[in-house]
C-alpha positions as CSV (number, residue, x, y, z in Angstrom):
1,M,0.0,0.0,0.0
2,T,1.5,3.3,-1.1
3,K,0.7,6.7,0.1
4,A,-0.3,9.3,-2.4
5,H,1.1,12.8,-1.8
6,S,-1.7,14.6,-3.6
7,P,-5.4,14.2,-4.1
8,R,-4.9,13.6,-7.7
9,A,-2.4,10.8,-7.0
10,S,-5.2,8.9,-5.2
11,V,-7.4,9.2,-8.1
12,L,-4.7,7.9,-10.4
13,A,-4.2,4.9,-8.1
14,I,-7.9,4.0,-8.3
15,A,-7.9,4.4,-12.1
16,A,-4.8,2.3,-12.5
17,A,-6.2,-0.5,-10.4
18,I,-9.4,-0.4,-12.5
19,A,-7.4,-0.5,-15.8
20,L,-5.3,-3.4,-14.8
21,A,-8.2,-5.4,-13.6
22,G,-10.1,-4.7,-16.9
23,A,-7.1,-5.8,-19.1
24,S,-6.8,-9.2,-17.6
25,L,-10.5,-10.1,-17.5
26,P,-13.0,-10.9,-20.2
27,A,-15.9,-8.6,-21.1
28,A,-18.3,-10.2,-18.6
29,S,-15.8,-9.7,-15.9
30,V,-15.2,-6.1,-16.8
31,R,-18.8,-5.4,-16.1
32,A,-18.3,-6.8,-12.6
33,Q,-14.9,-5.1,-12.2
34,T,-13.4,-4.6,-8.8
35,Q,-10.9,-2.2,-7.4
36,V,-8.7,-1.6,-4.4
37,L,-9.0,1.6,-2.5
38,N,-5.9,3.4,-1.2
39,V,-6.8,7.0,-0.6
40,Q,-4.7,9.1,1.8
41,D,-5.8,12.6,2.8
42,A,-7.6,13.1,-0.4
43,D,-10.0,16.0,-1.0
44,I,-13.5,14.7,-0.3
45,R,-14.9,16.5,-3.3
46,V,-12.4,14.7,-5.6
47,F,-13.1,11.4,-3.8
48,I,-16.8,11.9,-4.5
49,Q,-16.1,12.5,-8.2
50,D,-13.9,9.3,-8.5
51,V,-16.7,7.2,-6.9
52,A,-19.2,8.7,-9.2
53,K,-17.2,7.6,-12.2
54,S,-16.5,4.2,-10.8
55,T,-20.2,3.4,-9.9
56,G,-21.9,5.4,-12.6
57,T,-23.9,7.4,-10.0
58,T,-24.7,11.1,-10.1
59,F,-23.9,13.1,-6.9
60,I,-25.0,16.7,-6.1
61,I,-22.5,18.2,-3.7
62,D,-23.6,20.8,-1.2
63,P,-21.2,23.8,-1.0
64,R,-20.7,23.0,2.7
65,V,-19.1,19.7,1.9
66,K,-15.4,20.2,2.5
67,G,-12.5,18.3,4.0
68,T,-10.2,15.3,3.4
69,V,-10.7,11.6,3.7
70,T,-8.5,8.5,4.1
71,V,-9.8,5.2,2.9
72,A,-7.9,1.9,2.5
73,S,-9.1,-1.6,1.6
74,N,-7.2,-4.9,1.9
75,G,-8.8,-6.4,-1.2
76,P,-10.7,-5.6,-4.4
77,L,-14.2,-4.2,-4.1
78,N,-17.1,-4.4,-6.6
79,R,-19.4,-1.5,-7.3
80,R,-21.9,-2.4,-4.6
81,E,-19.2,-2.8,-2.0
82,L,-17.5,0.4,-3.1
83,F,-20.8,2.3,-2.8
84,E,-21.3,1.0,0.8
85,V,-17.8,2.0,1.8
86,F,-18.4,5.4,0.2
87,L,-21.6,5.8,2.4
88,A,-19.7,4.7,5.5
89,T,-16.9,7.2,4.7
90,L,-19.5,10.0,4.4
91,R,-21.1,9.1,7.7
92,A,-17.6,9.1,9.4
93,N,-17.1,12.6,8.2
94,N,-20.6,13.8,9.3
95,F,-22.0,13.8,5.8
96,V,-25.0,12.0,4.3
97,A,-26.2,10.9,0.8
98,T,-29.9,11.7,0.3
99,P,-31.7,10.4,-2.8
100,A,-32.6,13.3,-5.1
101,G,-34.6,11.3,-7.7
102,N,-33.7,9.5,-10.9
103,G,-30.8,7.6,-9.3
104,A,-29.0,10.9,-8.1
105,Y,-27.9,11.6,-4.6
106,R,-27.4,14.8,-2.7
107,I,-24.3,15.0,-0.5
108,E,-24.8,17.4,2.5
109,P,-24.0,17.7,6.2
110,S,-25.8,15.2,8.3
111,E,-27.2,17.9,10.6
112,N,-29.9,18.7,8.0
113,A,-30.6,15.0,7.1
114,A,-33.5,14.8,9.6
115,R,-35.5,17.4,7.7
116,Q,-35.0,15.7,4.3
117,P,-37.3,13.1,2.6
118,S,-36.8,9.4,3.6
119,T,-33.9,7.4,2.2
120,A,-33.3,3.7,1.9
121,G,-30.5,1.2,2.7
122,G,-27.6,2.5,4.8
123,Q,-28.7,6.1,4.1
124,F,-31.1,8.4,6.0
125,A,-34.7,7.3,6.5
126,T,-37.9,8.7,8.1
127,E,-40.7,6.3,9.3
128,V,-44.0,6.5,11.2
129,F,-44.6,3.9,13.9
130,R,-48.1,3.2,15.0
131,L,-48.3,2.3,18.7
132,R,-50.8,-0.1,20.1
133,T,-50.3,-0.4,23.9
134,I,-47.7,2.2,25.0
135,D,-48.3,6.0,24.8
136,A,-46.4,8.2,22.4
137,A,-44.8,10.3,25.1
138,S,-43.3,7.3,26.8
139,A,-42.1,5.9,23.5
140,V,-40.3,9.1,22.7
141,D,-38.6,9.2,26.2
142,M,-37.5,5.6,25.7
143,L,-36.1,6.1,22.1
144,K,-34.3,9.5,22.5
145,P,-31.1,7.9,23.9
146,L,-31.1,5.5,20.9
147,I,-31.3,8.3,18.3
148,G,-28.1,9.7,16.8
149,P,-27.2,13.4,17.1
150,Q,-28.4,14.0,13.6
151,G,-31.7,12.2,14.1
152,Q,-35.1,13.2,15.6
153,V,-38.0,11.5,17.2
154,V,-41.4,13.3,17.5
155,A,-44.6,12.1,19.2
156,N,-48.1,12.5,17.9
157,P,-50.2,11.9,21.1
158,R,-53.6,12.2,19.3
159,G,-52.7,9.7,16.6
160,G,-50.9,7.3,18.9
161,A,-47.8,7.3,16.7
162,I,-44.2,8.5,16.7
163,V,-42.1,9.8,13.8
164,V,-38.4,8.7,13.7
165,A,-35.8,10.2,11.3
166,D,-32.4,8.6,11.4
167,Y,-30.0,6.4,9.5
168,A,-31.8,3.5,7.8
169,D,-30.0,0.9,9.8
170,N,-30.8,2.6,13.1
171,V,-34.5,2.9,12.0
172,R,-34.5,-0.8,11.4
173,R,-33.1,-1.4,14.9
174,I,-35.8,0.9,16.4
175,R,-38.5,-0.9,14.5
176,A,-37.4,-4.3,16.0
177,L,-37.2,-2.8,19.5
178,L,-40.7,-1.3,19.3
179,A,-42.0,-4.6,18.1
180,Q,-40.8,-6.2,21.3
181,V,-41.8,-3.4,23.6
182,D,-45.2,-2.4,22.1
183,Q,-47.0,-5.5,23.3
184,D,-49.7,-6.0,25.9
185,R,-48.4,-8.8,28.2
186,A,-50.5,-7.7,31.2
187,S,-52.9,-10.1,32.8
188,V,-56.3,-9.2,34.2
189,H,-57.6,-10.8,37.4
190,T,-60.9,-10.2,39.3
191,V,-61.2,-10.9,43.0
192,T,-64.7,-10.9,44.5
193,L,-64.7,-10.0,48.2
194,T,-67.0,-11.5,50.8
195,N,-66.3,-9.5,54.0
196,S,-64.3,-6.5,53.1
197,S,-65.1,-3.3,51.1
198,A,-63.7,-3.2,47.6
199,R,-62.8,0.5,48.0
200,E,-60.8,-0.1,51.2
201,I,-58.9,-3.1,49.8
202,A,-58.0,-1.1,46.6
203,Q,-56.8,1.8,48.7
204,V,-54.6,-0.5,50.8
205,I,-53.1,-2.3,47.8
206,N,-52.3,1.0,46.1
207,E,-50.6,2.3,49.2
208,I,-48.5,-0.9,49.4
209,M,-47.4,-0.5,45.8
210,A,-46.6,3.2,46.3
211,A,-44.3,2.4,49.3
212,P,-40.5,2.8,48.8
213,G,-39.0,-0.3,47.3
214,A,-42.3,-1.7,46.1
215,D,-43.3,-2.4,42.5
216,G,-45.2,0.8,42.1
217,K,-46.5,2.4,38.9
218,G,-43.0,3.2,37.8
219,G,-41.6,-0.3,38.4
220,R,-41.4,-3.3,36.1
221,G,-44.2,-5.0,38.0
222,A,-46.7,-2.1,37.7
223,V,-50.3,-3.2,38.6
224,T,-53.4,-1.1,38.3
225,V,-56.0,-1.8,41.0
226,V,-59.6,-0.7,40.5
227,A,-62.5,-1.2,42.9
228,V,-65.8,-2.4,41.3
229,E,-68.4,-1.3,43.9
230,S,-71.4,-2.8,42.2
231,S,-70.1,-6.3,42.7
232,N,-67.8,-5.6,45.6
233,S,-64.8,-6.8,43.6
234,V,-61.3,-5.7,43.0
235,L,-59.9,-5.7,39.4
236,L,-56.1,-6.1,39.0
237,R,-54.3,-5.5,35.7
238,G,-50.6,-5.7,35.2
239,D,-47.6,-8.0,35.0
240,S,-48.6,-11.6,35.7
241,D,-46.0,-12.1,38.4
242,A,-46.9,-8.9,40.2
243,V,-50.6,-9.7,40.1
244,Q,-49.9,-13.2,41.5
245,R,-48.0,-11.7,44.4
246,L,-51.0,-9.4,45.3
247,L,-53.7,-12.1,45.2
248,P,-52.7,-13.8,48.5
249,I,-52.6,-10.4,50.3
250,I,-56.1,-9.6,49.1
251,T,-57.4,-13.0,50.1
252,D,-55.9,-12.8,53.5
253,L,-57.3,-9.3,54.2
254,D,-60.8,-10.5,53.2
255,R,-60.5,-13.6,55.4
256,R,-59.4,-11.5,58.4
257,A,-62.4,-9.2,58.0
258,E,-64.7,-12.1,58.5
259,S,-63.6,-12.6,62.1
260,S,-63.3,-8.9,62.9
261,D,-65.5,-7.2,65.4
262,D,-69.0,-6.2,64.2
263,V,-69.0,-2.8,65.8
264,R,-67.5,0.1,64.0
265,V,-67.3,3.9,64.5
266,V,-67.6,6.2,61.4
267,F,-66.5,9.8,61.8
268,L,-68.3,12.1,59.5
269,R,-66.4,14.9,57.8
270,H,-69.1,17.0,56.2
271,A,-72.6,15.6,56.9
272,N,-74.5,15.9,60.1
273,A,-74.8,12.7,62.1
274,E,-78.2,13.6,63.5
275,Q,-79.6,14.1,60.0
276,M,-78.0,10.9,58.6
277,L,-79.1,8.7,61.5
278,P,-82.8,8.2,60.4
279,V,-81.7,7.4,56.9
280,L,-79.4,4.6,58.0
281,Q,-82.0,3.3,60.4
282,Q,-84.4,2.8,57.6
283,L,-81.8,0.9,55.7
284,V,-81.2,-1.7,58.4
285,G,-84.8,-2.6,58.9
286,Q,-88.3,-1.5,60.0
287,S,-88.7,1.2,62.6
288,S,-88.9,-0.9,65.7
289,T,-87.7,1.5,68.3
290,A,-85.8,0.2,71.3
291,S,-85.0,2.0,74.5
292,A,-81.7,3.8,74.9
293,G,-80.7,1.5,77.8
294,T,-81.5,-1.7,75.8
295,S,-79.4,-0.3,72.9
296,A,-76.5,0.4,75.2
297,R,-76.6,-3.1,76.6
298,S,-76.8,-4.7,73.1
299,L,-73.8,-2.8,72.0
300,G,-71.9,-3.7,75.1
301,A,-72.8,-7.4,74.8
302,T,-71.1,-7.6,71.3
303,R,-67.8,-6.3,72.5
304,S,-65.0,-8.3,74.0
305,A,-63.7,-8.0,77.5
306,G,-60.6,-6.3,76.3
307,S,-62.6,-3.3,74.9
308,A,-64.4,-2.3,78.1
309,A,-63.3,1.4,77.8
310,T,-64.6,1.7,74.3
311,A,-67.9,-0.1,75.3
312,S,-68.6,2.4,78.0
313,S,-68.2,5.4,75.7
314,A,-70.2,4.0,72.9
315,S,-73.0,2.8,75.2
316,A,-73.5,6.4,76.4
317,A,-74.0,7.7,72.8
318,P,-77.5,6.4,72.2
319,A,-78.6,8.1,75.5
320,A,-77.8,11.5,73.9
321,S,-79.5,10.7,70.6
322,S,-82.6,9.0,69.2
323,S,-82.9,5.3,69.9
324,P,-81.3,3.0,67.3
325,V,-83.4,0.7,65.2
326,A,-82.7,-3.1,65.4
327,A,-83.5,-5.2,62.4
328,S,-82.7,-8.6,61.0
329,A,-79.9,-8.5,58.4
330,G,-78.6,-11.9,57.3
331,G,-79.9,-13.5,60.5
332,A,-78.1,-11.0,62.8
333,Q,-79.3,-7.8,64.4
334,A,-78.1,-4.5,63.0
335,S,-78.4,-1.2,64.9
336,V,-77.1,2.3,64.3
337,A,-76.6,5.1,66.9
338,R,-74.9,8.4,66.9
339,Y,-72.4,10.1,69.2
340,P,-73.1,13.8,68.9
341,G,-69.9,14.9,70.7
342,A,-67.8,13.8,67.8
343,N,-70.3,13.9,65.0
344,A,-69.9,10.1,64.6
345,L,-72.0,7.1,63.9
346,I,-71.8,3.8,65.6
347,I,-72.7,0.7,63.5
348,S,-73.3,-2.7,65.0
349,A,-74.0,-5.1,62.2
350,P,-72.6,-8.1,60.3
351,P,-69.6,-7.3,57.9
352,E,-71.8,-7.2,54.8
353,T,-74.3,-4.8,56.3
354,Q,-71.4,-2.6,57.6
355,R,-70.0,-2.5,54.1
356,T,-73.3,-1.4,52.6
357,L,-73.8,1.3,55.2
358,A,-70.3,2.5,54.8
359,E,-70.8,2.9,51.1
360,V,-74.0,4.9,51.7
361,I,-72.2,7.1,54.2
362,R,-69.3,7.7,51.8
363,Q,-71.6,8.9,49.1
364,L,-73.6,11.2,51.4
365,D,-70.7,12.5,53.4
366,I,-69.3,14.9,50.8
367,R,-68.6,18.6,50.7
368,R,-71.8,20.3,49.6
369,E,-71.9,23.1,47.2
370,Q,-73.1,26.6,48.2
371,V,-75.2,29.2,46.5
372,L,-74.8,32.9,46.7
373,V,-78.2,34.6,46.1
374,E,-78.1,38.3,45.2
375,A,-81.4,40.3,44.9
376,I,-82.0,43.8,43.6
377,V,-85.2,45.6,44.6
378,V,-85.8,48.8,42.6
379,E,-88.8,51.1,43.2
380,V,-89.3,54.5,41.6
381,S,-92.4,56.5,42.5
382,D,-93.7,60.0,41.4
383,D,-96.7,61.6,43.2
384,A,-98.3,65.0,42.4
385,A,-101.3,66.7,44.0
386,K,-103.2,70.0,43.4
387,Q,-106.0,71.5,45.6
388,L,-108.0,74.7,45.3
389,G,-111.0,75.4,47.6
390,V,-113.1,78.2,48.9
391,Q,-115.3,78.0,52.0
392,F,-117.5,80.6,53.7
393,L,-119.8,80.9,56.6
394,L,-122.5,83.3,57.8
395,G,-124.6,82.9,60.9
396,G,-125.9,84.4,64.1
397,A,-124.6,83.9,67.6
398,D,-128.1,83.8,69.2
399,G,-130.0,82.2,66.3
400,T,-131.5,85.5,65.0
401,V,-129.5,85.4,61.8
402,P,-130.1,82.5,59.3
403,F,-127.1,80.1,59.1
404,A,-125.3,79.4,55.7
405,A,-122.0,77.7,55.1
406,T,-120.0,75.7,52.6
407,N,-117.7,72.9,53.7
408,Y,-115.7,70.4,51.5
409,T,-114.0,67.2,52.6
410,N,-111.2,67.5,50.0
411,A,-110.1,70.9,51.4
412,S,-108.2,71.6,54.6
413,P,-108.5,73.3,57.0
414,S,-112.2,73.0,57.6
415,L,-114.0,76.3,58.3
416,L,-116.7,75.0,60.6
417,P,-114.5,73.8,63.5
418,L,-112.5,77.0,63.3
419,V,-115.5,79.3,63.5
420,A,-117.1,77.3,66.3
421,A,-114.0,77.3,68.4
422,G,-113.6,81.0,67.8
423,A,-117.2,81.7,68.9
424,A,-116.7,79.6,72.1
425,G,-114.2,82.2,73.4
426,D,-111.2,81.5,75.6
427,P,-110.9,78.0,77.2
428,K,-112.2,77.6,80.8
429,D,-111.9,74.8,83.3
430,T,-115.7,74.6,83.3
431,D,-115.9,73.9,79.6
432,S,-117.9,70.8,78.6
433,D,-116.4,67.7,76.9
434,A,-118.1,68.7,73.7
435,L,-116.5,72.1,73.7
436,V,-113.1,70.6,74.3
437,S,-113.5,68.2,71.4
438,L,-114.6,71.1,69.2
439,R,-111.4,73.0,70.0
440,D,-109.3,69.8,69.4
441,A,-111.0,69.3,66.0
442,A,-110.1,72.9,65.1
443,V,-106.5,72.5,66.0
444,S,-106.3,69.2,64.1
445,S,-107.8,70.9,61.0
446,L,-105.1,73.6,61.1
447,L,-102.3,71.1,61.6
448,T,-103.3,69.0,58.6
449,A,-103.4,72.0,56.3
450,S,-100.8,72.4,53.6
451,G,-100.0,75.0,51.0
452,I,-101.3,78.5,51.4
453,T,-104.4,79.3,53.4
454,S,-105.9,82.8,53.6
455,G,-109.3,84.1,54.7
456,I,-111.3,86.4,56.8
457,A,-113.3,85.9,60.0
458,G,-115.1,88.3,62.3
459,R,-118.2,89.2,64.3
460,S,-120.6,92.1,63.9
461,G,-123.0,92.2,66.7
462,D,-124.7,88.8,66.8
463,T,-123.6,88.0,63.3
464,L,-120.6,85.7,62.6
465,F,-118.9,85.5,59.3
466,G,-115.8,83.9,57.8
467,A,-114.2,82.8,54.5
468,I,-111.1,80.6,53.7
469,I,-109.3,80.1,50.5
470,N,-106.8,77.1,50.4
471,A,-104.4,76.3,47.5
472,V,-101.7,73.7,47.5
473,K,-99.5,71.9,44.9
474,K,-97.4,68.9,46.0
475,D,-94.8,66.9,44.0
476,A,-93.0,63.9,45.6
477,A,-90.5,61.5,44.0
478,S,-88.7,58.6,45.6
479,N,-86.1,56.1,44.6
480,L,-85.7,52.9,46.6
481,L,-82.8,50.6,45.8
482,S,-81.9,47.7,48.1
483,T,-79.5,44.8,47.3
484,P,-79.8,42.0,49.9
485,S,-77.6,39.0,49.4
486,I,-77.1,35.8,51.3
487,M,-75.0,32.6,51.0
488,T,-76.3,29.2,52.0
489,L,-75.6,25.5,51.5
490,D,-77.4,23.5,48.8
491,N,-80.9,22.6,50.0
492,E,-80.6,24.7,53.2
493,E,-82.9,27.5,54.0
494,A,-81.4,30.9,54.8
495,R,-82.8,34.3,55.9
496,I,-81.5,37.8,56.2
497,L,-83.3,40.8,57.8
498,V,-82.2,44.4,57.8
499,G,-84.7,46.7,59.5
500,Q,-86.6,47.3,62.8
501,E,-89.2,45.8,65.0
502,V,-92.2,48.1,65.1
503,P,-94.9,47.7,67.8
504,I,-98.4,47.1,66.5
505,T,-101.4,47.3,68.8
506,T,-103.3,44.0,68.8
507,G,-105.8,44.7,71.6
508,E,-106.9,47.3,74.1
509,V,-109.2,47.3,77.2
510,L,-110.1,50.5,79.0
511,G,-112.4,49.0,81.7
512,D,-115.0,50.9,83.6
513,S,-114.0,54.5,84.0
514,N,-110.5,53.6,83.0
515,S,-110.1,51.7,86.2
516,N,-107.8,48.9,84.8
517,P,-106.7,49.9,81.2
518,F,-104.2,47.8,79.3
519,R,-103.0,47.3,75.8
520,T,-101.4,44.3,74.0
521,I,-98.9,44.9,71.2
522,Q,-97.0,42.7,68.8
523,R,-93.7,43.6,67.3
524,Q,-93.5,43.3,63.5
525,N,-90.3,43.2,61.4
526,V,-90.1,46.2,59.1
527,G,-87.3,46.5,56.6
528,V,-85.6,44.4,53.9
529,Q,-86.1,40.6,54.3
530,L,-84.8,37.8,52.1
531,E,-85.6,34.1,52.7
532,V,-84.3,31.6,50.2
533,K,-83.8,27.8,49.9
534,P,-81.7,26.9,46.8
535,Q,-81.6,23.5,45.1
536,I,-78.8,22.8,42.7
537,N,-79.9,20.7,39.7
538,A,-77.8,18.3,37.7
539,G,-78.0,20.5,34.6
540,G,-76.5,23.5,36.3
541,G,-79.8,25.2,37.0
542,I,-80.9,26.3,40.5
543,T,-84.4,25.9,41.8
544,L,-85.1,28.8,44.2
545,F,-87.8,28.7,46.9
546,L,-87.7,32.5,47.6
547,R,-89.5,35.1,49.6
548,Q,-88.5,38.8,49.2
549,E,-90.1,41.5,51.3
550,V,-89.5,45.3,51.5
551,S,-91.6,47.2,54.1
552,S,-91.5,50.6,55.7
553,V,-93.6,52.7,58.1
554,A,-95.7,55.2,56.2
555,G,-96.9,57.0,59.4
556,P,-100.0,57.1,61.6
557,V,-103.5,56.6,60.3
558,S,-104.5,60.1,61.5
559,V,-103.2,62.9,63.7
560,G,-105.0,61.8,66.7
561,S,-104.4,58.0,66.3
562,S,-101.4,55.9,67.3
563,E,-102.0,53.2,64.7
564,L,-99.4,52.9,62.0
565,I,-99.6,52.4,58.3
566,I,-97.0,50.0,56.9
567,N,-96.1,49.9,53.3
568,K,-95.2,46.3,52.1
569,R,-93.9,44.8,48.9
570,E,-93.6,41.1,49.0
571,I,-92.8,38.3,46.5
572,E,-93.0,34.6,47.4
573,T,-92.3,32.3,44.5
574,T,-90.4,29.3,43.2
575,A,-88.2,29.9,40.1
576,L,-85.7,28.0,38.0
577,V,-82.6,30.1,37.3
578,D,-79.4,29.2,35.6
579,D,-76.1,29.7,37.4
580,G,-75.0,33.3,37.2
581,D,-78.0,34.6,35.2
582,I,-80.1,37.6,36.2
583,V,-83.8,37.2,36.0
584,V,-86.8,39.3,37.1
585,L,-88.9,37.7,39.7
586,G,-91.8,40.1,39.6
587,G,-92.8,43.8,39.5
588,L,-95.5,46.4,39.4
589,L,-96.2,49.2,37.0
590,D,-98.9,51.3,38.7
591,Q,-100.3,54.6,37.6
592,Q,-103.3,56.2,39.4
593,E,-104.9,59.6,38.8
594,T,-107.8,60.9,40.9
595,V,-109.8,64.1,40.3
596,S,-112.3,65.2,43.0
597,V,-114.7,68.2,42.6
598,Q,-117.1,69.3,45.3
599,R,-119.4,72.2,44.7
600,T,-122.5,74.0,45.6
601,P,-125.4,73.4,43.1
602,L,-126.4,76.3,40.9
603,L,-124.0,78.8,42.5
604,S,-120.9,76.9,41.3
605,D,-122.1,77.2,37.7
606,I,-122.1,81.0,37.7
607,P,-119.3,82.2,35.3
608,G,-116.4,83.7,37.3
609,L,-118.1,83.7,40.7
610,G,-118.8,80.0,40.5
611,A,-115.2,79.3,41.6
612,L,-116.1,80.6,45.0
613,F,-118.6,77.8,45.5
614,R,-116.5,74.8,44.6
615,S,-113.4,72.9,45.7
616,T,-111.2,71.0,43.3
617,A,-108.5,68.4,44.1
618,R,-106.3,66.4,41.7
619,E,-103.9,63.6,42.6
620,R,-101.6,61.5,40.4
621,G,-99.3,58.7,41.4
622,K,-96.9,56.5,39.4
623,T,-95.0,53.5,40.8
624,N,-92.4,51.3,39.1
625,L,-91.3,48.3,41.1
626,M,-89.0,45.5,39.9
627,V,-87.3,42.6,41.8
628,F,-84.3,41.0,40.2
629,I,-82.4,37.9,41.4
630,R,-79.0,36.3,40.5
631,P,-77.9,33.0,42.1
632,R,-74.3,31.8,41.8
633,I,-73.0,28.4,42.6
634,I,-69.9,28.3,44.9
635,R,-68.2,25.1,44.2
636,S,-64.7,25.6,45.6
637,V,-62.5,27.7,47.8
638,T,-61.4,29.7,44.7
639,D,-65.0,30.6,43.9
640,A,-65.6,31.8,47.5
641,R,-62.5,34.0,47.4
642,N,-63.5,35.5,44.1
643,V,-66.9,36.4,45.4
644,T,-65.6,37.8,48.7
645,A,-62.7,39.9,47.4
646,P,-64.7,42.4,45.2
647,R,-67.1,43.1,48.1
648,Y,-64.3,43.6,50.5
649,D,-62.6,46.0,48.2
650,Y,-65.8,47.9,47.7
651,M,-66.2,48.4,51.5
652,R,-62.6,49.3,52.1
653,N,-62.5,51.9,49.3
654,L,-65.4,53.9,50.9
655,P,-64.1,57.3,52.2
656,A,-65.4,56.6,55.7
657,M,-63.1,53.6,56.0
658,T,-60.0,55.7,55.7
659,T,-58.6,57.5,58.8
660,P,-57.1,61.0,58.6
661,D,-53.6,59.5,58.8
662,G,-54.3,57.4,55.7
663,D,-54.8,54.0,57.4
664,N,-57.7,51.9,56.4
665,S,-59.9,50.9,59.3
666,L,-61.2,47.6,57.7
667,D,-57.6,46.5,56.9
668,A,-56.6,47.3,60.4
669,V,-59.3,45.1,61.9
670,I,-58.4,42.2,59.5
671,R,-54.7,42.6,60.3
672,D,-54.8,43.3,64.1
673,Y,-57.9,41.4,65.3
674,L,-58.2,38.5,62.8
675,R,-54.5,38.4,62.3
676,T,-54.7,37.4,58.6
677,A,-54.4,39.0,55.2
678,P,-57.4,40.7,53.4
679,P,-59.1,38.4,50.9
680,T,-57.9,38.6,47.3
681,A,-59.3,37.2,44.1
682,V,-57.7,34.1,42.6
683,A,-57.1,33.8,38.9
684,P,-59.3,31.0,37.4
685,A,-57.7,28.0,35.8
686,P,-57.3,28.2,32.0
687,V,-60.2,26.7,30.1
688,A,-59.6,24.8,26.9
689,S,-61.3,26.2,23.7
690,G,-64.3,24.4,22.3
691,P,-67.7,23.3,23.6
692,I,-68.3,24.0,27.3
693,A,-67.5,21.0,29.3
694,A,-69.3,19.9,32.4
695,V,-67.7,21.0,35.6
696,P,-66.1,18.0,37.4
697,P,-67.5,17.3,40.8
698,A,-65.5,18.0,43.9
699,P,-63.2,15.2,45.1
700,V,-64.9,12.8,47.3
701,T,-63.3,12.0,50.7
702,T,-64.5,9.2,52.8
703,A,-64.0,8.8,56.5
704,P,-62.3,5.4,57.3
705,L,-64.3,2.8,59.1
706,T,-62.5,2.6,62.4
707,P,-63.0,-0.6,64.4
708,R,-63.6,-0.2,68.1
């Protein structure tokens, strides 16, 4: 083997070897000619040209292809062998030959080969692998260490496939590896339990597998354990050896539960033991009530001597609650009692009955959703009144002058009481009751007058005369806006009242000559009241059993009376409202107009002068009343914080909450008294685009069944 001192010398060596081999062989052998490579530090571009001539292949050389190569063979190579050595030489120098069509190849750096179309043989290839059992992300993590620096592997999770781009021989190796790995060798086994709860057994097995050193989900013996509550069975799926190791454990746990004590204590986390007790009592049998002492003795009789302390505490529980119900369940008695001190239930029953009751408790003892009910009561009223009246009187003090007068009920003050009181003179201690009442009526008539009142009164000898002109115009407008709100649990009634207790007379007895007078009163709530009981439906709607009342004191019935007039607006209804929607529950659009004319016949018809013999009153009232409601479901702590934070900020930003030195009073109370931070809103979790998905239920937590 000789060393060429120039790139061209290597080319001459190759050509000479081809010529000598062709001269000594027949024509058939010339077509299968061979050559010996002996290239030392030759320019790679010249080397590619020589291989192109020797193999009859067209190569397109990328401008970035530069460098020198050294290749030596210990024997003659045919065209196929020469081409394979050529590809290996390119790979050794970080270059790759990519098919370009019509038998041509493109020579380029291997760093771009992963982005080029697929190749064949020992060249670069791109292939899609469809996965059957393993997920695409796990397959990518497994294959990344096996892919060369110039290759790529990409996962398509939705299609359950991966795309691999690498040298063709490495792609073949990956294909064989996936064929061995992408197989489902897991076995499925079902264990039906007799004494234990499937949920408890599944939880225990999962905790065992998650323990350090155990074959957990990340180990080679991964096993999936699922509780089938309908048949009280446990379903195991995983490696056959791992499943077989778990079967004896499950069988032993179920066997030990058969001989366990038949008294258990269940501590409730969310539900109320007093409310749940009647439900469980109905499940264990008919309502045959036993005495509290008998229940305590029956519970104590089922306990062993070594549990005397527990027996004494449990036997005292029924005495503080309703008596348990005993029934026949599988030939044995079953009874349920509650211990109110710890919000716990005591179950004395066979294992199968205990499992059934525990499952019922698990499904009922969940965190309940809440509902925030916000109401808006809007009332706008506009009242207007006009009055114009003329009254006159003429009479004699001793009856010698004929009496004539005009008096109208829609005009105030009234002329007759005023003239009579004036004619009576100054008050005296000897005045009769009738005269005192007459003076009181005159005073009341003056007090109830409004607007402008003018007139004349006098006495000439025995003749009394007087006249009153009264004119008034009254406009009144009011705007009532109240926004009561209240939060309550689902299916729980709640009530809020902001107002006063007003005394209302319900009875009165004066007795003979006022000897033993007394009066009975009843206090009535006046203000804004909201009573509601929400029921959350499966479809996201809320059924509201609601009563809304707004009341106020309008004043006394009359000047001389202590009885009160109370304005009341009340709605009591049942409505179905979607979560977060605002709907109108009811309202009133009222418009009233009253015109009253009182006059003296004939005289009131005289043009011009007729106005002195009539009294006109006009009243107009308009009332617009609407009640709006908006319920919102509070499912989580985040929802509660997002509801509380804006209302807290609204109150703290009021000017009255800020002290002269700039400190906020509400923040100071939260910080110094409650020793916590003010509530702040929590950003909601991102929601995927597309159709609105149902809100997942809150996680269910179950109190463990603790043996005595």
